[in-house]
N, C-alpha and C positions, 0 to 999 in steps of 0.2 A: 691901595692894596698896603698891607701888614709889612716888611718889610722883616723877616725872618733871620738872627741873629745867631741860636745858638739851636740847634736837635737834634733827638739820639732815635734812631726807626729800629724798634725793634730790637732792641741791646740786648745781649745777654752775656753772665761772663762767669763761665766756671774755674773752680779750682780740681782740678780731678774730678772725683763724686760731683763735690758740693756746689749744689745751685747760689752765685752770689746773686746775681742780677736775675734777673725774668724779664726779657720781653719789654723792655723801656720805652718806650714813644713818648717824648715831651717834646715841645717845641718855647721857647721865645722871642718876642719880637721887639725891635729894635726901643729902646728905652723904659722896658719894666724893669721893674725891678721882682725878680721871682724870688722867693721862698720857700727854700727847698728843706723839708719836718723829716724827720724819721728817729726813731730808737737805737742806740747805740747797736750799730753792729747788722741795723740795717739795709745800709748798704752806700748810705752817702757819701762816706770816701771814696768807696772806690769808683762813685760816678765822678765827682770830682775830676779822678787823676785818671779817667778814661777821656775825659772831654781834655784836658792836659794832655792828651796822648802817649801821659808818664806810664800808661800801664797800654794794651791791646784788647778791646772784645772778643769773645770764642766767638760770637754772631753781631752781628749789626753795622750799622754805621752812627759816627759820631761826623756832625757836619756842624763846624763854628763861621759863618756870613757865606755858610754855600758850600764850603771847602771842608771836605774830607780831613779827620782830624790826621790820616794816619795815609795820606795822599806823598809823604815826606819832600813837602811846601815849604821849608822855611820862612818864608815871607810870610804865613798866617801867623805867626808871633809877637808879627811889627806892632799888630794894633789887639794885641791880648796884655792885659793885665792879671796875675793871681796875686794871692795869695793862702797858704795850707800847709794849716794844723799852726807848726810853732814855725815862728819864723826867726830867719838865719840870721847871723849877720858876722863880717867880721870881727873880733871881740875887740883886741886890741887898738884896731880905725875909730877912729868921731863916726860921730853920722856923716858929718860933712862928706868927709871918705869912704865912708861904702856908701855912698850915692855917689862921688864921681864915678866909683867902680859902675855901677848899675849904667853909668853916663856912656862910659866906656865901650863894656860891651851893648848896649843897644844904639852906638855912633850917635850920637848928640853930643850937641857940640855946645860951649856958652857956659853961664855957671844958669842964667836963667829957669833951664827945667827944676835944677835945685833950688834954687831962692822959691820957685814958686810954689813948689810941692812942700819943701820948711815951713814957706806961711803957711796952705791949706790947711796941716795939719798941728799946726802952732806946736814945731820944732822947733824954731829958730832960735830960739831960746837956747836950747840942750847943741847946734849945729860941731859945738867941738869937746863935747862929750864921746867918749870913749861906752864904743856900745855895751860893753861887759857891767857897765854903771851906772844904765839907764835900768830906770823902772820895770818892770813888768807891761805896765801902760804904754809905755815911752816907746821900748823895743817892740811894742805892737803896730807904732804910729810910724816907727823904722818900716817893718815889715809894709805897711799900708802905704808911703811913701814909697818906696819900690816897685810896688804893683802901680801907682800913678803918674811917676815920675816921666811916663812916655805919651801920655793922653791920649790911655788905649782906647777903642770902642765898644771893645767887650773885658769887663770882668769878670775872674769867678773866685769867691772868696768863700773861704771856708773859718767860720769863726773868728769873723774879725773884730769886733770889740771884745775879744777876751781879751781880761784883765784890767780894762781900763774903769774908770770912776763913772761914777753919775754925769760929771761932766764932760770925761771924755767922750761918754757913749753918745752924747748928745751931739758934739762933736760930730761926729764921724756920722751920726744917723743922718745929716742936714747937708751933708760933706756930700754924700752917694742917693739922697735924692734933691738935691739940686745936678749933679753930675745925670741922673736919670733923667729929669725932669726938664732941665735945662738945658741942656750938652747934648743927650740924645745917646747917653750909655748907656750898654745892657748890663745890668747885672744880676750874677746868678750867685747868692748867698744862702750858705747852710750855717744855723747857730743854734744852739740849747738855750737863750733868750727870747723864751716864745715873746714873752712881752714886747719885746724891740719891735722882733721879729713883725709885728700885727702893726706897729707904730710907719713902715714905713713901707713893705713892700707891697705890690702891686697885681700877685699872685703867688698862689702857694701851690704848691707839692706836695704830698705826703705821701712818704716807701717807707712799706711796712712787710719785711720779710722779703725783700728782695722789689717785689711787687710795687708799681705805681695805685695805688689802694683810690688817688681823689687829685685834683687839679682842676683848681678853680681860681676864679677872679675873686678881688677884694669883696666886691660890691654882693658877687655870688655868698661869700665865706659869712659877712655880716646876716647877709639872709639866714643863712645854717645855724647862725648862734642859736642857743635856746634861750629864750623873756621868760622870768618870770614878775610877777604882781603880789611880793610880800605885806603882806596886812596884819595889824596888832589893833586888838578891841580890847576893853573893859569887860564884855560881853563875847567872848569869842564864839562859840555854840549859837548865840542868835547870830552871829554874823554870817558865820559859814550860810546856817538855811537861809540864810536872805538873800544871800550873792548865787547862791543856789537856785532857789524859785525864782528868780530873777535869770535864769537862764546861764547864768556865770560856770564855767569848769573851777572846782575851786576846792580845796579838801586843808583839813589840819594837818600840818608836818611836826617833826616828831623838836624839834625847836617851841615850839606851845602856836609857830604863826602860820596864818592862811596862806598859802601860795594857790595865785591867781594866775591861771594857764593860756585865760583867753587873749587871742589878739587883740582886741577892741579894748580889753579892760587895761592892755599895757601900755595902748597906745593913748588912751582917756581915762589916767586911773584919777585927774579931778573931778572924774562921773562916780565913779567908783565912789570917791569921798563924799561927794554932795547924796550919792543913795544913801549910805551909814549916815549921814548926820540928819536926815531926815527919818528915820529909822529911830530915831533917836538910840543908835552905837556910832558913836562920833571915833573916829578910827585916831589913834596914840602911835600907827606907827603908818608910812603909806611909801615905799618902796620901788620903784621899780629895779632888779637885776639881769644884768644880760653877763653869756657864757665868755670867758676870755679865751683867747687862742689858744691859753695852753687843755683850758679842761677839755675844749672840744675836741685837739691833736688827741688826747687821753683815748678819750669817747670812741672816737675813732679809730684806731689802733687797736681799742677794746675789745669792740666788736667786730675783729678781723682775727681775734684771739691772742694782741698783745696784751704788757701786763701795763694795767689802767689805774695802777696804786702811786 
């Protein structure tokens, strides 16, 4: 039986007459990377603050590792790491000195926790650099180092790749995947870089106007993506007619290509090529296109009345 590490139950949050969250119930199992998506103002940051006990819900419960967050149990945070919005550091202290302070606060002894996390995030070269002199990307890595230094069971991360270059994003992705898949760390992550999210998450939740409108696994998400086969020939109308006669759902798009949405054609484009060649209508372009997570996300919130531009 799977172990649930993060759970919210009918979570509500109001500020005066304004309802920010409406009956949010979600769960994240041990070793999952849960991607939390939403437009600005949808409620993502409010959820993260509730998970971390920074604010209290109007009603409903938040549980980490089976324990209520508002139960006043300081031991709860010993196994939780977090990075929320802009990572803060003591600007005049070096990277190592900043991590030494975190070690004292978390009652970690020795230099090994610091050495290990510096190595994991490729920050050893900058260990004697003052925090104020770090690039935005390395300042973000320092924030991640603080979240990881005590080897937590749960990681709650808000925009963890903000400011990182492509190499840094790739490195952090590999690190998080290793923590989840090989060490059982449960990761709750919010990010605007949807392409990157699609490469690492095992499940997603989409929040819109304070409501959880979708929650699905990566495999379910893959099945939900729109797919199409683009076809171009020198005789486009004749090719369209031929494919329609063979029972394929096809129409001429605005860009002058044939768009085929039949599942069989998408799975076997070579059969479409063979059909057109035998009909004397050889294709000059044959391309299967799959919807991106960004497109799917915008389509989802657009259906719910959001801005899908």
